[in-house]
C-alpha positions in Angstrom: 60.4 112.0 26.3 58.8 112.5 22.9 55.4 114.2 22.5 52.7 113.4 19.9 53.1 116.8 18.3 56.8 116.1 17.6 55.8 113.8 14.8 54.3 114.9 11.5 53.6 111.3 10.6 52.0 108.5 12.6 50.6 105.1 11.7 47.5 104.0 13.6 47.6 100.3 14.7 45.3 98.3 17.0 46.8 95.8 19.4 45.8 92.3 18.5 45.2 89.4 20.9 48.3 87.5 19.6 50.5 90.4 20.6 49.6 90.2 24.3 51.8 88.1 26.6 51.0 86.2 29.9 51.2 89.5 31.8 48.2 90.7 29.6 50.3 93.5 28.1 52.0 93.7 24.7 55.0 91.5 24.6 58.1 93.8 24.4 59.4 92.4 21.1 56.2 93.3 19.2 57.1 97.0 19.5 59.8 96.5 16.9 57.2 95.1 14.6 55.0 98.1 15.3 57.9 100.5 14.5 58.8 98.6 11.3 55.2 98.7 10.1 55.1 102.5 10.8 58.3 103.1 8.9 56.6 101.5 5.9 53.8 104.0 6.3 56.4 106.8 6.6 57.7 106.0 3.2 54.2 106.0 1.7 53.5 109.4 3.3 56.6 110.7 1.4 55.1 109.2 -1.8 58.1 106.8 -2.1 57.3 103.2 -2.9 60.1 101.6 -1.0 61.4 98.9 -3.4 61.0 101.0 -6.5 62.7 103.9 -4.8 65.7 101.9 -3.7 66.1 100.4 -7.1 66.0 103.9 -8.6 68.7 105.1 -6.2 70.8 102.0 -6.6 71.1 101.2 -2.9 69.2 100.0 0.1 68.8 100.8 3.8 70.0 98.2 6.4 69.2 98.4 10.1 72.4 98.9 12.1 71.0 99.4 15.6 67.6 99.5 17.3 67.3 101.0 20.8 64.0 100.9 22.6 63.0 102.6 25.9 59.8 101.4 27.7 57.7 103.9 29.7 54.3 102.2 29.9 52.5 99.2 28.5 49.9 98.8 25.8 47.0 96.4 26.2 44.8 94.3 24.0 42.5 96.4 21.7 44.4 99.6 22.4 44.6 102.0 19.5 48.2 103.2 19.1 49.6 105.9 17.0 53.2 105.1 16.0 55.0 108.3 15.3 58.1 108.3 13.0 60.4 111.1 12.1 63.9 111.6 10.6 66.2 112.8 13.4 69.6 112.9 11.7 71.2 112.1 8.4 74.9 111.4 8.4 77.2 110.6 5.5 76.1 107.0 5.0 73.6 106.5 7.8 70.4 108.0 9.0 68.6 107.9 12.4 64.8 107.6 12.7 63.1 108.3 15.9 59.8 106.6 16.7 57.4 106.4 19.6 54.2 104.4 20.3 51.5 106.6 21.7 48.1 105.8 23.3 46.4 109.0 22.8 48.9 111.6 23.9 50.7 109.2 26.3 54.1 108.0 25.1 54.5 104.2 25.8 57.6 103.1 24.1 60.3 105.2 22.3 62.8 104.0 19.7 65.9 105.1 17.9 66.5 103.2 14.7 69.9 103.6 12.9 70.0 102.7 9.2 73.0 102.4 7.0 72.7 103.1 3.3 74.6 100.5 1.3 75.2 98.7 -2.0 72.7 95.8 -2.0 75.1 93.5 -3.8 78.1 93.9 -1.4 76.3 95.5 1.6 79.1 98.0 1.8 78.1 101.5 3.0 77.9 104.4 0.6 76.8 108.0 0.9 73.1 108.7 1.4 72.0 110.1 -2.0 71.3 113.8 -2.0 67.9 113.2 -3.6 66.8 111.1 -0.7 68.1 113.6 1.8 66.1 116.3 0.1 62.9 114.4 0.2 63.3 113.5 3.9 64.1 117.1 4.8 61.2 118.4 2.7 58.7 116.1 4.3 59.8 117.0 7.8 59.5 120.7 6.8 55.9 120.1 5.8 56.3 120.5 2.1 54.1 118.7 -0.5 55.4 115.3 -1.6 53.5 115.0 -4.9 52.9 117.2 -7.9 49.7 116.6 -9.9 50.0 117.6 -13.6 46.8 118.1 -15.7 46.8 117.9 -19.4 46.0 116.0 -22.6 46.7 112.4 -23.5 49.6 113.5 -25.7 51.3 115.0 -22.6 50.3 112.4 -19.9 49.2 109.3 -21.8 52.4 107.4 -21.4 52.4 107.6 -17.6 48.6 107.4 -17.2 48.5 104.4 -19.5 51.2 102.5 -17.6 49.4 103.1 -14.2 46.0 102.0 -15.6 47.6 98.9 -17.2 49.1 97.9 -13.9 46.0 98.6 -11.8 43.1 97.7 -14.1 44.4 95.2 -16.6 47.0 93.3 -14.5 45.7 93.7 -11.0 41.9 93.7 -11.5 42.0 91.5 -14.7 39.8 93.9 -16.7 40.2 93.0 -20.4 42.5 95.4 -22.2 39.9 96.1 -24.9 37.5 97.3 -22.2 40.1 99.6 -20.6 41.1 101.6 -23.7 38.6 103.7 -25.6 38.5 106.7 -28.0 37.6 109.1 -25.2 41.1 109.2 -23.9 42.2 111.5 -26.8 39.7 114.2 -25.8 39.8 113.9 -22.0 41.5 116.0 -19.4 44.0 113.7 -17.6 45.7 114.1 -14.3 48.9 112.2 -13.1 50.5 112.5 -9.7 54.3 112.4 -9.5 56.5 112.1 -6.5 59.6 114.2 -5.9 61.7 111.7 -8.0 59.3 112.2 -11.0 57.8 108.7 -10.6 54.1 108.5 -11.7 51.9 107.1 -8.9 48.2 107.8 -9.7 46.0 109.0 -12.5 42.4 109.8 -13.4 40.5 111.5 -16.3 37.7 114.0 -16.8 35.2 114.2 -19.7 32.0 116.0 -20.3 29.0 113.8 -19.4 26.3 116.3 -20.5 26.7 120.1 -20.6 27.6 121.3 -17.1 28.2 117.8 -15.7 31.8 116.4 -15.5 32.4 112.7 -15.5 35.4 111.5 -13.6 36.8 108.1 -14.4 39.8 105.8 -14.7 40.9 106.7 -11.2 43.9 104.5 -10.4 46.6 104.5 -7.7 49.5 102.1 -7.6 48.9 99.5 -4.9 51.9 100.4 -2.8 50.6 104.0 -2.5 47.0 103.5 -1.6 45.9 105.1 1.6 48.5 107.9 1.3 46.1 110.6 0.0 47.6 110.6 -3.5 44.4 109.6 -5.0 42.6 112.5 -3.3 45.2 114.9 -4.8 44.3 113.6 -8.3 40.6 113.8 -7.6 40.9 117.3 -6.3 42.9 118.4 -9.4 40.2 116.9 -11.7 37.4 118.6 -9.8 39.3 121.9 -10.0 39.7 121.5 -13.8 35.9 120.9 -14.0 35.2 124.0 -12.0 37.5 126.1 -14.2 35.6 125.1 -17.4 32.3 125.9 -15.7 30.9 122.5 -14.7 28.4 122.6 -11.9 28.4 118.9 -10.9 30.8 115.9 -11.0 29.6 112.4 -11.6 31.5 109.1 -11.4 31.0 105.3 -11.3 32.8 104.1 -8.2 33.8 100.5 -7.5 32.1 99.6 -4.3 35.4 99.0 -2.6 36.3 102.7 -3.4 33.0 104.2 -2.4 34.1 105.2 1.1 37.0 107.2 -0.5 34.6 109.2 -2.6 32.2 109.7 0.3 35.0 111.3 2.3 35.5 113.6 -0.7 31.9 114.8 -0.5 30.3 112.6 -3.1 26.9 110.9 -2.5 25.6 107.7 -3.9 22.7 107.8 -6.4 20.8 104.8 -7.6 21.3 101.0 -7.3 24.5 99.0 -7.5 25.4 97.8 -11.0 28.2 95.9 -12.7 30.9 97.3 -15.0 33.6 95.0 -16.3 32.3 92.4 -13.9 32.9 94.6 -10.9 30.1 96.1 -8.6 29.8 99.9 -9.0 27.6 102.6 -7.8 27.0 106.1 -9.3 28.1 109.0 -7.1 27.7 112.7 -7.5 28.7 116.0 -5.9 28.1 119.6 -6.6 31.2 121.7 -7.7 
């Protein structure tokens, strides 16, 4: 039987009322949904946006077999940790093991067999070596992203594409408000996954001597909640320390304020609007 420490990754879910059956326990079929949800989180933890990754590789993964073993029942409002790990990788197939835990108690285990195939014909083909390498590196505890720090001439293409997608297209900020002359002189950071795909960005400029201003923090929607934004923020703060800044300041969208609080920032002053979006000033010592 699996143990919680066997899994490097786990997705936390809360049992909803609609998932409980007439026996007042989670209906058995819902565990497949739990495992499928956790597999999506597993891909995010590897910094691999699933659809873009499969398009890049030229294939897709199809479920061949799902085997579940029930040990105990989950109840309404239970907090469950759904562990997922890569157990085996064959020529054209891979096996994921999963387990639903309540605390350290294993409730339901699963073995999920996937076949890698051509999406047009659904005929199997070898699992790409690049994908094997990422899966094995993740399970070995290796980092999944590389954050590069540099000027706009080095990183502007990737940083600009992310900011366009997040701010201009998703948040509907007018393009003429997004782009300014400061980009040319800022320190920029871009996070890349192991396939070289850019996933998040941010920039650093001097607010006043000794005070760094961090801004334009953007993470692709499919990667939010995977700590990639934190990696970019940490890289920018380190760059500020290295040039001698003593404090970091930023204007956080209110929806992102909890993210910055977890990174040690504190709010300062009232809420205000920028580009029609509520913001709050936040600061922390470096």
